[in-house]
N, C-alpha and C positions, 0 to 999 in steps of 0.2 A: 504493500500500500504506500509506503514511504517513497519508493521509487516512482510509482505512478503519479502520486501527488506532486513530486518534484518535477516530473516530466510535464505535467499539465501546467504548473506554474511557469516553466520555461517557455511553453508554447504561448501562454497568455502574455508573457513579457515580450516575446518576439513580435506578437501581433500588435501589441500596444506601441512598440517601437516603430513598426512599419506605418501605423496610423499617424504617428507624430512626425514622421519624416516629411519634409516639404516635397510636395508633388513637383516633378520636373515640368517646367513650362513647355508648352507645345510650340514648335517652330511655326512661323507664319511669314507670309510675303504679301506686300501690298503694291499694286501696280496702279499708278495714277497718270492721267493724261495732263501734262502741264501746258499743252498748247495743241490746238487742232486745226489752225488755219492752214489752208493749202496754198503754197506759193507766197510770193512777196506782198500781195495786196493786203490791206487792212479792212476787215469786214466785221461789223457788229461787235467790236471789242475783243475778238478772239486773239489769244496769244499765238505766237509762232510755234512750229512743230517741236514737241518734246515729250518725253515719257520718264517718269520717276519710278524706280523700283526700289522698294525698301524691304529689308529682311531682318528678322530677329525672332523674338518669341513673345508669348502672351505677357510676360513680365515687363518687357520694354515696348510693348505695343508695336512690334515688328519694326523697330527703329534702330537697330544696332548698326546696320550698313545702309547707306543711301547712295544709289547709283542713278545719275542723270544721263539719259540718252538724247542727244541733240539739245540745243538751247536757242530756240527761236525767240523772236521779239516777246518781251514780257515774261520771260521764264522766272526771273527772281520774284516778280509780283505773285505769280501762281505758287511758287515754292513757299512764299510767306503765308499764303492762305492755307497751306498744308502744315504750317508750323516748322518749316525747314529753312534755316538761314544759309547763305552761301558758305559760311565757315563750317557747316555741318555736312556738306556734300562730300562723300568719300572719294568718288571718281566720276569723271564725265567722259562719255563716249560719243564720237561723231560718226554717223552713217556716211556723211559727205559734207562738203563745205559750201553748199548752196546757202545764200544769205538767209533764206527763210528758216534754215536749220541752225544758224550760227549768230544771228543778229543780237541775241541776248547774252552771248558769251562774254563780251566786253564788260557789260554791267555786272555779271556774276564775278568775273575775275577782279574787277576794280573794287567791289565791295569786300571780297575776301582779303585783298591787299590792305584795304583801309582798316578793317577791324580784326583781321586774323593773321597779320604778318608774322607773328611769332608761333603760329600753329604749324601743323604738318602741311607740306605742299599738296596741292590737288593734282592727282593723276589725271592726265588727259590722254585718252586712248583713241587712236585713229590710224588711217592708212598711211603708208609711206608716200613720199612724193611720187606722183605718177604723171607721165606725159601723155596727152591725148593724141589721137590720130591726126589732129590738126596742128600739133606741134606746141601747144601751150601746156604749162605744168600746173597741176592742182596740188597745193601744198598746205596740208593741215599744220605741218611743222612751222611754216612761216606765219600762219594765222596765230599760233600760240606765241611765237617769238616776238611778234609785233603788235600784240593785242592792246598794249598800253601806249603805243606811240603817240596817239593824239593827245593823251593826257600829259605825256612827257613834254611834247612840243609846246603845249599851251601853258606850261608852268604849273599845272595842277599838282603833279607829283612833288615838285619842289616845295610848293606852298603847304601841302599836307604834311610833308616831312618836317617842315619848320615847326609845326605844332606837335609832332610826335616822332622823335628820332628812331623809335622802334620799327617804324614802317620802312620796308626795304627800299634801297635807293633806286633799283631798276623798275619800280612800279609793278603793275599786275603780273608781268611775265615772271617776276622773281618768286611768285607763290605757286607756280605751275611746274609740273614735272611731266614732260612729253614722253609717251610710250607709243611707238609706231610699229606697224606690222605690214607685211605684204599680203593683201587679200588673195586667196586662192579658191579653187573650186572645192576644196576639202575644208571642213571645219577645223579650226585650230584654237587652242587656248591662248587668250591674249591678256588675261588679268585674273587674279584670284586673291581672296582674302579669307582665310579660315575655310569655312564650309561653302563659301560662295565662289562659284567658278563662272567665268564669262568666256565664251568662245565666239568666233566670228567666221564669216564666209564671204567670198566675193559675190556680189550681186549686181545686176545691170541697171543703171540709171544714167549716171555720168561716170567718167573715169575715176577710179578709186572708191566707188561706192561699196559699202560693206553692210551686212546685216549681222545682228548679234543674238546670242542666246544666253540667258542667265539660268544656271542650275543651282538650286538650294535644297536642303532637306525638306523644305515645305512644299516645293513645287518648282516648275520651270516656266519661263516666259521667253518668247522670241519677239524681237523688235525688228521688223522687216525694213523700216525706213521707206524709201520710195522705190523699192525694188520692183523690177518688171522682168519680162521674158527676154532671154538672149536674142530671140527672134523678134525684131523690133516692130514688125507689122504682119498682118495676116498674109497667107494662111498659117495658122499655128493652132495647136490644140488648146492652149490656155494663155492668158495674159500674165499669169503669175510666174514667179521665178522658180526654176527647178532647183537651184541652189538653196533658196529659202525653204522649200519643201523638204529637202534633205536635212537641213539644219533643224527643222521643226518636228521631226518624227518623235511622237510621244510627248510633245510639250503640252502643258496644261493650258497656256494662254498664248494667243497670237495677237500682236499689236501691229497693224499695217496701214499704210496710206492707201487710199482707194479713189477710183474714178467711177462715177455713175455712168452706166451705158448710154443714158440719154444725152450725154455730152459728145457723143460720136460725131465725126465730121459729116455723116449722112443724116444727122438729126436737126439741122438748121441751127446749130450752136455757133458756127463760125470758128470752132476750134480746129487748128491745123492737125492733120493726121499724125504727124510725128509727136506732137505734144500729147495727144490723146492716147496713143498706143504705148507710150513709155511708162504708163502707170498701170497697176493691177486693177482689174475691174471687180466690182462688188461681188457679182455672182461667182467669179473664178476664185475669189478668196474664200467664199463660203464652201465651195467644192474642195479647196485645199484643206480647210479646217476639218471638213468631214473625213477626208482621206487619212489625215494624220491622227485623228482621234482627239482633237483638242476639245476641251470643255468650254472654253470662252474664246470669242473672237471680238477684238476691240478694233473697230474701224476708226481711223483718224486721218488728219490731213485731207478732209473730205472735199472732193471736187464734184459738184459745187458745195460750198458751205450751206448749212441749214439756214433757210430763210432768206437766201440771197437771190436777187433778181439777175445778177450777173456773176460770172466767175472771172475776175479780172476784166479783160476786154471782151469776154465771150458771153453770149446770151445763154440763159438757162431755159431750154425749151419746156414750156408748160410749167415753169417754176413759179414761185420758189418751192424748194423741196422740204419735206418734213422727215422726221425719223422713220415714219411709216413707209416712205418711198424707198429708203435704203433697206429696211427690214423685209419688204416684199421681195426684193431681188435676192437677198440671202436665203429666204424661205424657199424660193424656186430652185436654189442650188442643192437642196436636200440636207443642209446642215441643221441639226436639231439642238445644238448646244446654245449656251447663253450668248447673245449678241449685244454689244454696246455700240451704239451709233455715236461717235465721238463728240462730246462737248467738253470744254475745259473743266478740269478737275474731276471728270468721271473716274471712278475708282473701283477696283476689284480687290477684295481681300481673299487670299487663298492659303489654307482652306477657310471658307467662310465661318464666322462664329455661329 
């Protein structure tokens, strides 16, 4: 009896200990659209292209790592609405250096220099310098190196340093750490921090365009950027990128720019064929998401934007469009997962609470 009672006491003690142990917080990931405007025009107050991916656990509200993909006009304003300051961004990744994906970068870098010069440098990840078929070079490296030149030339940096000598003498470029890679047809790791891994693949839009995938213990997300098909005009099976589809196999969330089929040059939009065909169409993205088994499809960089009578200089036939106009096309593709028709600050938490 003594042995049995002692054994029972031991089991009770172990059980109580297990109950008192703090439960391990579940990992989580949050994907937010920091800007959904398509191209350089300013429409209805939309911010320029960008996506924020946050990772952590339930104890830190998924906020241990903050990754920004592209930084169009107004990025820092949208980040502020999400409670993220420029000094808290862990790394920034550029799909390409078109202005609508990079106009907000100078603001972000300047604010980080102004208030966080003594903090860690911000990793900037993007493609190596690449020369186009027409002979000009696209250089993310130069964008980073010269991001503060206007502030240096205007005297802004000198004046700010006169007030606070802890601010670095070279201005915003001094708080940035450039990390470039050569985009290829095969996915490659380009950045990591602990359990968070980022890979990239070449995709067609302009020279040096890349798409990214973030893998975490909570889930995975692919950011396609403006990727389109290598075959730049019909006949072709799909408008979407074969490389992005390869990168996205098994991903939980796909974030991708898109073009509504109503903007086709045969639909009285006035949009040139080469502009229309270099973006992925709504229905093709739905079909891609279905093939890879994605749970969520986030449409962003909408062409045309919701509620717009024109897309830049081009007419919106039958417009303005609503979310229902985009959802209808996705439904016709057969994708049955969750669809987010992009508006600024639209957010998915994965897994959902």
